[in-house]
N, CA, C, O and the ligand as a Tripos MOL2 file, in Angstrom:
@<TRIPOS>MOLECULE
protein
  317   315    80     0     0
PROTEIN
NO_CHARGES

@<TRIPOS>ATOM
      1 N           0.7850   -1.2030   -0.0520 N.3       1 MET1
      2 CA          0.0200    0.0040   -0.0830 C.3       1 MET1
      3 C           0.9180    1.2330   -0.0570 C.2       1 MET1
      4 O           0.7300    2.0830    0.8140 O.2       1 MET1
      5 N           1.8310    1.3690   -0.9140 N.am      2 ALA2
      6 CA          2.7090    2.5970   -1.0190 C.3       2 ALA2
      7 C           1.9410    3.8300   -1.2620 C.2       2 ALA2
      8 O           2.2300    4.8930   -0.7130 O.2       2 ALA2
      9 N           0.9190    3.6830   -2.1210 N.am      3 ASN3
     10 CA          0.3150    4.9590   -2.5120 C.3       3 ASN3
     11 C          -0.4500    5.6300   -1.2470 C.2       3 ASN3
     12 O          -0.3440    6.8400   -1.0440 O.2       3 ASN3
     13 N          -1.1290    4.8970   -0.5130 N.am      4 SER4
     14 CA         -1.8860    5.5540    0.6560 C.3       4 SER4
     15 C          -1.0210    5.9650    1.6660 C.2       4 SER4
     16 O          -1.3560    6.8850    2.4120 O.2       4 SER4
     17 N           0.1510    5.3450    1.7950 N.am      5 SER5
     18 CA          1.1000    5.8680    2.9540 C.3       5 SER5
     19 C           1.6640    7.1300    2.4110 C.2       5 SER5
     20 O           1.9170    8.0530    3.1850 O.2       5 SER5
     21 N           1.8620    7.2280    1.2390 N.am      6 ILE6
     22 CA          2.3010    8.6400    0.6420 C.3       6 ILE6
     23 C           1.2020    9.7420    0.8350 C.2       6 ILE6
     24 O           1.4750   10.8510    1.2940 O.2       6 ILE6
     25 N           0.0910    9.4070    0.4980 N.am      7 ARG7
     26 CA         -1.0540   10.3640    0.7440 C.3       7 ARG7
     27 C          -1.1770   10.7560    2.1730 C.2       7 ARG7
     28 O          -1.3320   11.9350    2.4900 O.2       7 ARG7
     29 N          -1.1110    9.7850    3.0480 N.am      8 TYR8
     30 CA         -1.1160   10.0860    4.4100 C.3       8 TYR8
     31 C           0.0150   10.9720    4.9360 C.2       8 TYR8
     32 O          -0.2460   11.8260    5.7840 O.2       8 TYR8
     33 N           1.2980   10.8070    4.4600 N.am      9 GLY9
     34 CA          2.3210   11.7500    4.7290 C.3       9 GLY9
     35 C           1.9440   13.2100    4.3520 C.2       9 GLY9
     36 O           2.0750   14.1690    5.1140 O.2       9 GLY9
     37 N           1.4820   13.2600    3.1370 N.am     10 ALA10
     38 CA          1.2530   14.6300    2.6320 C.3      10 ALA10
     39 C           0.2470   15.2260    3.2850 C.2      10 ALA10
     40 O           0.3080   16.4530    3.3630 O.2      10 ALA10
     41 N          -0.8390   14.5670    3.8700 N.am     11 SER11
     42 CA         -1.8920   15.4560    4.5020 C.3      11 SER11
     43 C          -1.3490   15.7390    6.0720 C.2      11 SER11
     44 O          -1.7610   16.6920    6.7330 O.2      11 SER11
     45 N          -0.5200   14.9230    6.4870 N.am     12 ILE12
     46 CA          0.1760   15.2310    7.8870 C.3      12 ILE12
     47 C           0.9580   16.4830    7.6210 C.2      12 ILE12
     48 O           0.8870   17.3800    8.4610 O.2      12 ILE12
     49 N           1.7070   16.6510    6.5340 N.am     13 ARG13
     50 CA          2.6520   17.7420    6.3140 C.3      13 ARG13
     51 C           1.8110   18.8670    6.0470 C.2      13 ARG13
     52 O           2.2750   19.9230    6.4780 O.2      13 ARG13
     53 N           0.6570   18.9550    5.4320 N.am     14 LYS14
     54 CA         -0.2370   20.0460    5.1780 C.3      14 LYS14
     55 C          -0.8710   20.6220    6.5090 C.2      14 LYS14
     56 O          -0.9970   21.8210    6.7580 O.2      14 LYS14
     57 N          -1.2620   19.5330    7.3500 N.am     15 ARG15
     58 CA         -1.8130   19.9880    8.6610 C.3      15 ARG15
     59 C          -0.7250   20.7440    9.5450 C.2      15 ARG15
     60 O          -0.9890   21.7370   10.2230 O.2      15 ARG15
     61 N           0.3690   20.2260    9.4650 N.am     16 PHE16
     62 CA          1.5540   20.7400   10.3110 C.3      16 PHE16
     63 C           1.8550   22.1680    9.7660 C.2      16 PHE16
     64 O           2.0780   23.0480   10.5970 O.2      16 PHE16
     65 N           1.8780   22.4620    8.4880 N.am     17 ASN17
     66 CA          2.0320   23.7210    7.9320 C.3      17 ASN17
     67 C           0.9900   24.8100    8.3300 C.2      17 ASN17
     68 O           1.2860   25.9810    8.5710 O.2      17 ASN17
     69 N          -0.2570   24.2860    8.3690 N.am     18 GLU18
     70 CA         -1.4780   25.1770    8.8720 C.3      18 GLU18
     71 C          -1.4290   25.5250   10.2660 C.2      18 GLU18
     72 O          -1.8850   26.5870   10.6910 O.2      18 GLU18
     73 N          -0.7970   24.5070   11.1040 N.am     19 VAL19
     74 CA         -0.6870   24.6790   12.5900 C.3      19 VAL19
     75 C           0.4030   25.6880   12.7840 C.2      19 VAL19
     76 O           0.2480   26.5740   13.6240 O.2      19 VAL19
     77 N           1.4820   25.6160   12.0750 N.am     20 LYS20
     78 CA          2.6720   26.6160   12.1700 C.3      20 LYS20
     79 C           2.1130   27.9800   11.7780 C.2      20 LYS20
     80 O           2.3540   28.9690   12.4690 O.2      20 LYS20
     81 N           1.3950   28.0390   10.7140 N.am     21 ARG21
     82 CA          0.9050   29.3960   10.3470 C.3      21 ARG21
     83 C           0.0470   30.1220   11.3600 C.2      21 ARG21
     84 O           0.2030   31.3140   11.6250 O.2      21 ARG21
     85 N          -0.9600   29.2630   11.9680 N.am     22 GLU22
     86 CA         -1.8890   29.6110   12.9340 C.3      22 GLU22
     87 C          -1.1910   30.2220   14.2400 C.2      22 GLU22
     88 O          -1.6510   31.1860   14.8540 O.2      22 GLU22
     89 N          -0.1080   29.5870   14.5580 N.am     23 LYS23
     90 CA          0.6140   29.8840   15.8350 C.3      23 LYS23
     91 C           1.2850   31.1240   15.7370 C.2      23 LYS23
     92 O           1.4710   31.8220   16.7340 O.2      23 LYS23
     93 N           1.6670   31.4490   14.5900 N.am     24 ARG24
     94 CA          2.3410   32.9200   14.1290 C.3      24 ARG24
     95 C           1.3650   34.0520   14.2400 C.2      24 ARG24
     96 O           1.6840   35.1640   14.6600 O.2      24 ARG24
     97 N           0.2330   33.7400   13.8700 N.am     25 GLU25
     98 CA         -0.8360   34.7060   13.7490 C.3      25 GLU25
     99 C          -1.3050   35.5370   14.9060 C.2      25 GLU25
    100 O          -1.4020   35.0490   16.0330 O.2      25 GLU25
    101 N          -1.5890   36.7480   14.6490 N.am     26 LEU26
    102 CA         -1.8520   37.6600   15.7830 C.3      26 LEU26
    103 C          -3.5450   37.8250   15.4800 C.2      26 LEU26
    104 O          -3.9940   37.9560   14.3410 O.2      26 LEU26
    105 N          -4.2650   37.7970   16.5420 N.am     27 TYR27
    106 CA         -5.8300   37.9340   16.5870 C.3      27 TYR27
    107 C          -6.2210   39.2890   17.1010 C.2      27 TYR27
    108 O          -5.4510   40.0290   17.7130 O.2      27 TYR27
    109 N          -7.4630   39.5610   16.8120 N.am     28 LYS28
    110 CA         -7.9320   40.7300   17.1210 C.3      28 LYS28
    111 C          -8.4010   40.6480   18.6150 C.2      28 LYS28
    112 O          -9.0790   39.6790   18.9560 O.2      28 LYS28
    113 N          -8.0510   41.6820   19.5770 N.am     29 CYS29
    114 CA         -8.6310   41.6800   20.8700 C.3      29 CYS29
    115 C         -10.0710   42.3640   21.0160 C.2      29 CYS29
    116 O         -10.3530   43.4840   20.5880 O.2      29 CYS29
    117 N         -10.8440   41.5840   21.6260 N.am     30 ASP30
    118 CA        -12.3380   41.8940   21.7880 C.3      30 ASP30
    119 C         -12.4860   43.2420   22.5930 C.2      30 ASP30
    120 O         -13.4740   43.9590   22.4380 O.2      30 ASP30
    121 N         -11.5130   43.5390   23.4140 N.am     31 LEU31
    122 CA        -11.5210   44.5720   24.4450 C.3      31 LEU31
    123 C         -11.0530   45.9100   23.8310 C.2      31 LEU31
    124 O         -11.7390   46.9250   23.9570 O.2      31 LEU31
    125 N          -9.8150   45.9010   23.1300 N.am     32 CYS32
    126 CA         -9.2170   47.0160   22.6720 C.3      32 CYS32
    127 C          -9.2020   47.0200   21.0410 C.2      32 CYS32
    128 O          -8.6550   47.9240   20.4090 O.2      32 CYS32
    129 N          -9.7700   46.0650   20.5100 N.am     33 SER33
    130 CA         -9.8110   45.9400   18.9170 C.3      33 SER33
    131 C          -8.4420   45.9630   18.1350 C.2      33 SER33
    132 O          -8.3800   46.0470   16.9090 O.2      33 SER33
    133 N          -7.3250   45.8770   18.9940 N.am     34 GLN34
    134 CA         -5.9670   45.8620   18.3690 C.3      34 GLN34
    135 C          -5.6270   44.3640   17.9040 C.2      34 GLN34
    136 O          -5.9440   43.3780   18.5690 O.2      34 GLN34
    137 N          -4.9880   44.3180   16.7620 N.am     35 MET35
    138 CA         -4.5460   42.8560   16.2420 C.3      35 MET35
    139 C          -3.2550   42.4790   17.1340 C.2      35 MET35
    140 O          -2.1540   42.4160   16.5860 O.2      35 MET35
    141 N          -3.4060   42.2210   18.5590 N.am     36 LYS36
    142 CA         -2.2710   42.1920   19.3460 C.3      36 LYS36
    143 C          -2.3070   41.0140   20.1480 C.2      36 LYS36
    144 O          -1.5190   40.8200   21.0730 O.2      36 LYS36
    145 N          -3.4470   40.0170   19.7170 N.am     37 VAL37
    146 CA         -3.6330   38.8010   20.6940 C.3      37 VAL37
    147 C          -2.7350   37.7200   20.0710 C.2      37 VAL37
    148 O          -2.7890   37.4240   18.8770 O.2      37 VAL37
    149 N          -1.8990   37.1470   20.9720 N.am     38 LYS38
    150 CA         -0.7290   36.2500   20.6200 C.3      38 LYS38
    151 C          -0.7820   35.1210   21.5570 C.2      38 LYS38
    152 O          -1.0330   35.2850   22.7510 O.2      38 LYS38
    153 N          -0.5410   33.9430   21.0110 N.am     39 ARG39
    154 CA         -0.4440   32.7310   21.8500 C.3      39 ARG39
    155 C           0.7250   32.7720   22.6580 C.2      39 ARG39
    156 O           1.8620   32.9000   22.2040 O.2      39 ARG39
    157 N           0.4000   32.6490   23.9980 N.am     40 ILE40
    158 CA          1.5870   32.6760   24.9950 C.3      40 ILE40
    159 C           1.8360   31.2520   25.5400 C.2      40 ILE40
    160 O           2.9630   31.0070   25.9720 O.2      40 ILE40
    161 N           0.9190   30.3200   25.5590 N.am     41 SER41
    162 CA          1.1290   28.9700   25.9190 C.3      41 SER41
    163 C           0.0000   28.1320   25.3110 C.2      41 SER41
    164 O          -0.8070   28.6630   24.5490 O.2      41 SER41
    165 N          -0.0690   26.9350   25.6070 N.am     42 THR42
    166 CA         -1.0760   25.9990   25.0890 C.3      42 THR42
    167 C          -2.4630   26.5580   25.5580 C.2      42 THR42
    168 O          -2.6980   26.6330   26.7640 O.2      42 THR42
    169 N          -3.3750   26.9470   24.6340 N.am     43 SER43
    170 CA         -4.7080   27.4290   25.0150 C.3      43 SER43
    171 C          -4.8330   28.8500   25.6370 C.2      43 SER43
    172 O          -5.9070   29.3760   25.9310 O.2      43 SER43
    173 N          -3.5680   29.4230   25.8070 N.am     44 ILE44
    174 CA         -3.6710   30.7880   26.4440 C.3      44 ILE44
    175 C          -3.1340   31.7930   25.5030 C.2      44 ILE44
    176 O          -2.0380   31.7010   24.9510 O.2      44 ILE44
    177 N          -3.9880   32.7720   25.3560 N.am     45 TRP45
    178 CA         -3.7840   33.9880   24.4590 C.3      45 TRP45
    179 C          -3.7320   35.0730   25.1210 C.2      45 TRP45
    180 O          -4.5370   35.1590   26.0480 O.2      45 TRP45
    181 N          -2.9010   36.1100   24.9090 N.am     46 LYS46
    182 CA         -2.8620   37.2820   25.6340 C.3      46 LYS46
    183 C          -2.7620   38.4480   24.6350 C.2      46 LYS46
    184 O          -2.1260   38.3330   23.5870 O.2      46 LYS46
    185 N          -3.4200   39.5960   24.9960 N.am     47 CYS47
    186 CA         -3.3350   40.6500   24.1760 C.3      47 CYS47
    187 C          -2.1810   41.5320   24.5750 C.2      47 CYS47
    188 O          -2.0970   41.9610   25.7250 O.2      47 CYS47
    189 N          -1.3100   41.8040   23.6640 N.am     48 LYS48
    190 CA          0.0190   42.4540   23.8380 C.3      48 LYS48
    191 C          -0.2440   44.0510   24.2350 C.2      48 LYS48
    192 O           0.5960   44.7520   24.7990 O.2      48 LYS48
    193 N          -1.5130   44.4700   23.8500 N.am     49 HIS49
    194 CA         -1.8220   46.0260   23.9010 C.3      49 HIS49
    195 C          -2.3230   46.1290   25.3520 C.2      49 HIS49
    196 O          -1.6050   46.7430   26.1410 O.2      49 HIS49
    197 N          -3.5500   45.5590   25.8160 N.am     50 CYS50
    198 CA         -4.1750   45.8640   26.9850 C.3      50 CYS50
    199 C          -3.8390   44.8830   28.0150 C.2      50 CYS50
    200 O          -4.0120   45.2350   29.1820 O.2      50 CYS50
    201 N          -3.3380   43.5840   27.7550 N.am     51 GLY51
    202 CA         -2.9590   42.6260   28.7110 C.3      51 GLY51
    203 C          -4.0480   41.5070   28.9940 C.2      51 GLY51
    204 O          -3.8670   40.5830   29.7870 O.2      51 GLY51
    205 N          -5.1780   41.7000   28.2620 N.am     52 THR52
    206 CA         -6.2770   40.7450   28.5380 C.3      52 THR52
    207 C          -5.8960   39.3360   27.9450 C.2      52 THR52
    208 O          -5.4190   39.1800   26.8210 O.2      52 THR52
    209 N          -6.1690   38.3210   28.8550 N.am     53 VAL53
    210 CA         -5.7560   36.9280   28.6190 C.3      53 VAL53
    211 C          -7.0180   36.1520   28.2240 C.2      53 VAL53
    212 O          -8.0300   36.1530   28.9260 O.2      53 VAL53
    213 N          -6.9180   35.5520   27.1730 N.am     54 TYR54
    214 CA         -7.9710   34.5330   26.5410 C.3      54 TYR54
    215 C          -7.5600   33.0370   26.7520 C.2      54 TYR54
    216 O          -6.3980   32.6310   26.7400 O.2      54 TYR54
    217 N          -8.5730   32.3480   26.9290 N.am     55 ALA55
    218 CA         -8.4740   30.7630   26.7930 C.3      55 ALA55
    219 C          -9.0850   30.4650   25.5140 C.2      55 ALA55
    220 O         -10.2480   30.8090   25.3020 O.2      55 ALA55
    221 N          -8.2790   29.7480   24.4980 N.am     56 GLY56
    222 CA         -8.7980   29.3270   23.3660 C.3      56 GLY56
    223 C          -8.1750   28.0250   23.0490 C.2      56 GLY56
    224 O          -7.6660   27.2970   23.9010 O.2      56 GLY56
    225 N          -8.2420   27.7380   21.6620 N.am     57 GLY57
    226 CA         -7.6960   26.4800   21.1930 C.3      57 GLY57
    227 C          -6.1790   26.3320   21.4210 C.2      57 GLY57
    228 O          -5.4640   27.3180   21.5950 O.2      57 GLY57
    229 N          -5.7280   25.1140   21.4160 N.am     58 ALA58
    230 CA         -4.3230   24.8980   21.7020 C.3      58 ALA58
    231 C          -3.3640   25.7050   20.5920 C.2      58 ALA58
    232 O          -2.3320   26.2710   20.9530 O.2      58 ALA58
    233 N          -3.8150   25.6940   19.2090 N.am     59 TYR59
    234 CA         -2.9670   26.1870   18.2460 C.3      59 TYR59
    235 C          -3.4570   27.3430   17.5540 C.2      59 TYR59
    236 O          -2.7310   28.0470   16.8510 O.2      59 TYR59
    237 N          -4.7690   27.5640   17.7580 N.am     60 SER60
    238 CA         -5.5420   28.7140   17.1940 C.3      60 SER60
    239 C          -6.5230   29.0700   18.0980 C.2      60 SER60
    240 O          -7.0960   28.2600   18.8260 O.2      60 SER60
    241 N          -6.7780   30.5210   18.0670 N.am     61 MET61
    242 CA         -7.6440   31.0910   19.0950 C.3      61 MET61
    243 C          -9.0010   30.6510   18.9010 C.2      61 MET61
    244 O          -9.7640   30.5000   19.8550 O.2      61 MET61
    245 N          -9.3420   30.4350   17.6780 N.am     62 LYS62
    246 CA        -10.8080   30.1290   17.2510 C.3      62 LYS62
    247 C         -10.7400   28.3040   17.1260 C.2      62 LYS62
    248 O          -9.8910   27.7260   16.4460 O.2      62 LYS62
    249 N         -11.5940   27.7440   17.7630 N.am     63 THR63
    250 CA        -11.8390   26.3190   17.5580 C.3      63 THR63
    251 C         -12.5060   26.1420   16.2640 C.2      63 THR63
    252 O         -13.2690   26.9760   15.7770 O.2      63 THR63
    253 N         -12.1740   24.9730   15.7060 N.am     64 SER64
    254 CA        -12.8880   24.7280   14.2270 C.3      64 SER64
    255 C         -14.3670   24.7690   14.1830 C.2      64 SER64
    256 O         -14.9900   25.0800   13.1680 O.2      64 SER64
    257 N         -14.9620   24.4170   15.4200 N.am     65 ALA65
    258 CA        -16.4320   24.5150   15.7070 C.3      65 ALA65
    259 C         -16.7480   25.9020   15.5580 C.2      65 ALA65
    260 O         -17.6800   26.1850   14.8060 O.2      65 ALA65
    261 N         -16.0840   26.8810   16.1930 N.am     66 GLY66
    262 CA        -16.4190   28.3030   16.1370 C.3      66 GLY66
    263 C         -16.2440   28.7950   14.6810 C.2      66 GLY66
    264 O         -17.1000   29.5190   14.1730 O.2      66 GLY66
    265 N         -15.2060   28.4300   14.0480 N.am     67 GLU67
    266 CA        -14.9420   28.7370   12.6860 C.3      67 GLU67
    267 C         -16.0600   28.4510   11.7860 C.2      67 GLU67
    268 O         -16.4750   29.2770   10.9740 O.2      67 GLU67
    269 N         -16.5550   27.2510   11.9360 N.am     68 ASN68
    270 CA        -17.6490   26.7640   11.0640 C.3      68 ASN68
    271 C         -18.9050   27.5920   11.2870 C.2      68 ASN68
    272 O         -19.5730   27.9430   10.3140 O.2      68 ASN68
    273 N         -19.2550   27.9220   12.5370 N.am     69 ALA69
    274 CA        -20.4070   28.5840   12.8460 C.3      69 ALA69
    275 C         -20.0890   30.0260   12.3040 C.2      69 ALA69
    276 O         -21.0510   30.6090   11.8040 O.2      69 ALA69
    277 N         -18.8910   30.6850   12.3260 N.am     70 LYS70
    278 CA        -18.7680   31.9650   11.7200 C.3      70 LYS70
    279 C         -19.0360   32.0720   10.2690 C.2      70 LYS70
    280 O         -19.6160   33.0200    9.7410 O.2      70 LYS70
    281 N         -18.5400   30.9640    9.6270 N.am     71 SER71
    282 CA        -18.5950   30.9630    8.1210 C.3      71 SER71
    283 C         -20.1470   30.7650    7.6900 C.2      71 SER71
    284 O         -20.5830   31.2270    6.6360 O.2      71 SER71
    285 N         -20.8620   30.1020    8.5230 N.am     72 VAL72
    286 CA        -22.3250   29.9600    8.2810 C.3      72 VAL72
    287 C         -22.9440   31.3110    8.5030 C.2      72 VAL72
    288 O         -23.7560   31.7690    7.6990 O.2      72 VAL72
    289 N         -22.5750   31.9400    9.5670 N.am     73 ILE73
    290 CA        -23.1400   33.3240    9.8380 C.3      73 ILE73
    291 C         -22.8710   34.2650    8.5990 C.2      73 ILE73
    292 O         -23.8060   34.8580    8.0620 O.2      73 ILE73
    293 N         -21.4810   34.3940    8.1280 N.am     74 GLU74
    294 CA        -21.1780   35.0270    7.2240 C.3      74 GLU74
    295 C         -21.8900   34.8000    5.8970 C.2      74 GLU74
    296 O         -22.2950   35.7540    5.2330 O.2      74 GLU74
    297 N         -22.0520   33.4460    5.4850 N.am     75 ALA75
    298 CA        -22.8870   33.1230    4.3950 C.3      75 ALA75
    299 C         -24.3820   33.4880    4.3270 C.2      75 ALA75
    300 O         -24.9980   33.7340    3.2890 O.2      75 ALA75
    301 N         -24.8350   33.4890    5.4640 N.am     76 LEU76
    302 CA        -26.2390   33.8370    5.6200 C.3      76 LEU76
    303 C         -26.3840   35.4060    5.5510 C.2      76 LEU76
    304 O         -27.3860   35.9500    5.0880 O.2      76 LEU76
    305 N         -25.2440   36.1140    6.0760 N.am     77 ALA77
    306 CA        -25.3630   37.6290    5.9840 C.3      77 ALA77
    307 C         -25.2850   38.1090    4.4410 C.2      77 ALA77
    308 O         -25.8590   39.1150    4.0250 O.2      77 ALA77
    309 N         -24.5320   37.2850    3.6920 N.am     78 LYS78
    310 CA        -24.3930   37.7340    2.2190 C.3      78 LYS78
    311 C         -25.7540   37.7910    1.4300 C.2      78 LYS78
    312 O         -25.9120   38.4640    0.4110 O.2      78 LYS78
    313 N         -26.7230   37.0030    2.0230 N.am     79 LYS79
    314 CA        -27.9220   36.8340    1.2050 C.3      79 LYS79
    315 C         -28.8690   38.0010    1.3540 C.2      79 LYS79
    316 O         -29.9310   38.0180    0.7310 O.2      79 LYS79
    317 ZN         -6.4700   44.2950   23.9720 Zn       80 ZN80
@<TRIPOS>BOND
     1     1     2 1
     2     2     3 1
     3     3     4 2
     4     3     5 am
     5     5     6 1
     6     6     7 1
     7     7     8 2
     8     7     9 am
     9     9    10 1
    10    10    11 1
    11    11    12 2
    12    11    13 am
    13    13    14 1
    14    14    15 1
    15    15    16 2
    16    15    17 am
    17    17    18 1
    18    18    19 1
    19    19    20 2
    20    19    21 am
    21    21    22 1
    22    22    23 1
    23    23    24 2
    24    23    25 am
    25    25    26 1
    26    26    27 1
    27    27    28 2
    28    27    29 am
    29    29    30 1
    30    30    31 1
    31    31    32 2
    32    31    33 am
    33    33    34 1
    34    34    35 1
    35    35    36 2
    36    35    37 am
    37    37    38 1
    38    38    39 1
    39    39    40 2
    40    39    41 am
    41    41    42 1
    42    42    43 1
    43    43    44 2
    44    43    45 am
    45    45    46 1
    46    46    47 1
    47    47    48 2
    48    47    49 am
    49    49    50 1
    50    50    51 1
    51    51    52 2
    52    51    53 am
    53    53    54 1
    54    54    55 1
    55    55    56 2
    56    55    57 am
    57    57    58 1
    58    58    59 1
    59    59    60 2
    60    59    61 am
    61    61    62 1
    62    62    63 1
    63    63    64 2
    64    63    65 am
    65    65    66 1
    66    66    67 1
    67    67    68 2
    68    67    69 am
    69    69    70 1
    70    70    71 1
    71    71    72 2
    72    71    73 am
    73    73    74 1
    74    74    75 1
    75    75    76 2
    76    75    77 am
    77    77    78 1
    78    78    79 1
    79    79    80 2
    80    79    81 am
    81    81    82 1
    82    82    83 1
    83    83    84 2
    84    83    85 am
    85    85    86 1
    86    86    87 1
    87    87    88 2
    88    87    89 am
    89    89    90 1
    90    90    91 1
    91    91    92 2
    92    91    93 am
    93    93    94 1
    94    94    95 1
    95    95    96 2
    96    95    97 am
    97    97    98 1
    98    98    99 1
    99    99   100 2
   100    99   101 am
   101   101   102 1
   102   102   103 1
   103   103   104 2
   104   103   105 am
   105   105   106 1
   106   106   107 1
   107   107   108 2
   108   107   109 am
   109   109   110 1
   110   110   111 1
   111   111   112 2
   112   111   113 am
   113   113   114 1
   114   114   115 1
   115   115   116 2
   116   115   117 am
   117   117   118 1
   118   118   119 1
   119   119   120 2
   120   119   121 am
   121   121   122 1
   122   122   123 1
   123   123   124 2
   124   123   125 am
   125   125   126 1
   126   126   127 1
   127   127   128 2
   128   127   129 am
   129   129   130 1
   130   130   131 1
   131   131   132 2
   132   131   133 am
   133   133   134 1
   134   134   135 1
   135   135   136 2
   136   135   137 am
   137   137   138 1
   138   138   139 1
   139   139   140 2
   140   139   141 am
   141   141   142 1
   142   142   143 1
   143   143   144 2
   144   143   145 am
   145   145   146 1
   146   146   147 1
   147   147   148 2
   148   147   149 am
   149   149   150 1
   150   150   151 1
   151   151   152 2
   152   151   153 am
   153   153   154 1
   154   154   155 1
   155   155   156 2
   156   155   157 am
   157   157   158 1
   158   158   159 1
   159   159   160 2
   160   159   161 am
   161   161   162 1
   162   162   163 1
   163   163   164 2
   164   163   165 am
   165   165   166 1
   166   166   167 1
   167   167   168 2
   168   167   169 am
   169   169   170 1
   170   170   171 1
   171   171   172 2
   172   171   173 am
   173   173   174 1
   174   174   175 1
   175   175   176 2
   176   175   177 am
   177   177   178 1
   178   178   179 1
   179   179   180 2
   180   179   181 am
   181   181   182 1
   182   182   183 1
   183   183   184 2
   184   183   185 am
   185   185   186 1
   186   186   187 1
   187   187   188 2
   188   187   189 am
   189   189   190 1
   190   190   191 1
   191   191   192 2
   192   191   193 am
   193   193   194 1
   194   194   195 1
   195   195   196 2
   196   195   197 am
   197   197   198 1
   198   198   199 1
   199   199   200 2
   200   199   201 am
   201   201   202 1
   202   202   203 1
   203   203   204 2
   204   203   205 am
   205   205   206 1
   206   206   207 1
   207   207   208 2
   208   207   209 am
   209   209   210 1
   210   210   211 1
   211   211   212 2
   212   211   213 am
   213   213   214 1
   214   214   215 1
   215   215   216 2
   216   215   217 am
   217   217   218 1
   218   218   219 1
   219   219   220 2
   220   219   221 am
   221   221   222 1
   222   222   223 1
   223   223   224 2
   224   223   225 am
   225   225   226 1
   226   226   227 1
   227   227   228 2
   228   227   229 am
   229   229   230 1
   230   230   231 1
   231   231   232 2
   232   231   233 am
   233   233   234 1
   234   234   235 1
   235   235   236 2
   236   235   237 am
   237   237   238 1
   238   238   239 1
   239   239   240 2
   240   239   241 am
   241   241   242 1
   242   242   243 1
   243   243   244 2
   244   243   245 am
   245   245   246 1
   246   246   247 1
   247   247   248 2
   248   247   249 am
   249   249   250 1
   250   250   251 1
   251   251   252 2
   252   251   253 am
   253   253   254 1
   254   254   255 1
   255   255   256 2
   256   255   257 am
   257   257   258 1
   258   258   259 1
   259   259   260 2
   260   259   261 am
   261   261   262 1
   262   262   263 1
   263   263   264 2
   264   263   265 am
   265   265   266 1
   266   266   267 1
   267   267   268 2
   268   267   269 am
   269   269   270 1
   270   270   271 1
   271   271   272 2
   272   271   273 am
   273   273   274 1
   274   274   275 1
   275   275   276 2
   276   275   277 am
   277   277   278 1
   278   278   279 1
   279   279   280 2
   280   279   281 am
   281   281   282 1
   282   282   283 1
   283   283   284 2
   284   283   285 am
   285   285   286 1
   286   286   287 1
   287   287   288 2
   288   287   289 am
   289   289   290 1
   290   290   291 1
   291   291   292 2
   292   291   293 am
   293   293   294 1
   294   294   295 1
   295   295   296 2
   296   295   297 am
   297   297   298 1
   298   298   299 1
   299   299   300 2
   300   299   301 am
   301   301   302 1
   302   302   303 1
   303   303   304 2
   304   303   305 am
   305   305   306 1
   306   306   307 1
   307   307   308 2
   308   307   309 am
   309   309   310 1
   310   310   311 1
   311   311   312 2
   312   311   313 am
   313   313   314 1
   314   314   315 1
   315   315   316 2
@<TRIPOS>SUBSTRUCTURE
     1 MET1         2 RESIDUE 1 A MET
     2 ALA2         6 RESIDUE 1 A ALA
     3 ASN3        10 RESIDUE 1 A ASN
     4 SER4        14 RESIDUE 1 A SER
     5 SER5        18 RESIDUE 1 A SER
     6 ILE6        22 RESIDUE 1 A ILE
     7 ARG7        26 RESIDUE 1 A ARG
     8 TYR8        30 RESIDUE 1 A TYR
     9 GLY9        34 RESIDUE 1 A GLY
    10 ALA10       38 RESIDUE 1 A ALA
    11 SER11       42 RESIDUE 1 A SER
    12 ILE12       46 RESIDUE 1 A ILE
    13 ARG13       50 RESIDUE 1 A ARG
    14 LYS14       54 RESIDUE 1 A LYS
    15 ARG15       58 RESIDUE 1 A ARG
    16 PHE16       62 RESIDUE 1 A PHE
    17 ASN17       66 RESIDUE 1 A ASN
    18 GLU18       70 RESIDUE 1 A GLU
    19 VAL19       74 RESIDUE 1 A VAL
    20 LYS20       78 RESIDUE 1 A LYS
    21 ARG21       82 RESIDUE 1 A ARG
    22 GLU22       86 RESIDUE 1 A GLU
    23 LYS23       90 RESIDUE 1 A LYS
    24 ARG24       94 RESIDUE 1 A ARG
    25 GLU25       98 RESIDUE 1 A GLU
    26 LEU26      102 RESIDUE 1 A LEU
    27 TYR27      106 RESIDUE 1 A TYR
    28 LYS28      110 RESIDUE 1 A LYS
    29 CYS29      114 RESIDUE 1 A CYS
    30 ASP30      118 RESIDUE 1 A ASP
    31 LEU31      122 RESIDUE 1 A LEU
    32 CYS32      126 RESIDUE 1 A CYS
    33 SER33      130 RESIDUE 1 A SER
    34 GLN34      134 RESIDUE 1 A GLN
    35 MET35      138 RESIDUE 1 A MET
    36 LYS36      142 RESIDUE 1 A LYS
    37 VAL37      146 RESIDUE 1 A VAL
    38 LYS38      150 RESIDUE 1 A LYS
    39 ARG39      154 RESIDUE 1 A ARG
    40 ILE40      158 RESIDUE 1 A ILE
    41 SER41      162 RESIDUE 1 A SER
    42 THR42      166 RESIDUE 1 A THR
    43 SER43      170 RESIDUE 1 A SER
    44 ILE44      174 RESIDUE 1 A ILE
    45 TRP45      178 RESIDUE 1 A TRP
    46 LYS46      182 RESIDUE 1 A LYS
    47 CYS47      186 RESIDUE 1 A CYS
    48 LYS48      190 RESIDUE 1 A LYS
    49 HIS49      194 RESIDUE 1 A HIS
    50 CYS50      198 RESIDUE 1 A CYS
    51 GLY51      202 RESIDUE 1 A GLY
    52 THR52      206 RESIDUE 1 A THR
    53 VAL53      210 RESIDUE 1 A VAL
    54 TYR54      214 RESIDUE 1 A TYR
    55 ALA55      218 RESIDUE 1 A ALA
    56 GLY56      222 RESIDUE 1 A GLY
    57 GLY57      226 RESIDUE 1 A GLY
    58 ALA58      230 RESIDUE 1 A ALA
    59 TYR59      234 RESIDUE 1 A TYR
    60 SER60      238 RESIDUE 1 A SER
    61 MET61      242 RESIDUE 1 A MET
    62 LYS62      246 RESIDUE 1 A LYS
    63 THR63      250 RESIDUE 1 A THR
    64 SER64      254 RESIDUE 1 A SER
    65 ALA65      258 RESIDUE 1 A ALA
    66 GLY66      262 RESIDUE 1 A GLY
    67 GLU67      266 RESIDUE 1 A GLU
    68 ASN68      270 RESIDUE 1 A ASN
    69 ALA69      274 RESIDUE 1 A ALA
    70 LYS70      278 RESIDUE 1 A LYS
    71 SER71      282 RESIDUE 1 A SER
    72 VAL72      286 RESIDUE 1 A VAL
    73 ILE73      290 RESIDUE 1 A ILE
    74 GLU74      294 RESIDUE 1 A GLU
    75 ALA75      298 RESIDUE 1 A ALA
    76 LEU76      302 RESIDUE 1 A LEU
    77 ALA77      306 RESIDUE 1 A ALA
    78 LYS78      310 RESIDUE 1 A LYS
    79 LYS79      314 RESIDUE 1 A LYS
    80 ZN80       317 GROUP 0 **** ****
């Protein structure tokens, strides 16, 4: 099953790149609206501007469930 193992490896690499990108990203602070929220440790996010600490996902502030809900809301808003 050489083909399936190659596919598996590619999807892991793709996932790893996505995680790396999300970890570098800064998020918008709900309190001061600055793009200064940075991941400081697993599931902990902190705004560099006003110091607000958020509990979020391990690698991304938004959980995938939250992301899905948001895209649904955006899709509905366009209609
Ligand atoms: Zn802030």
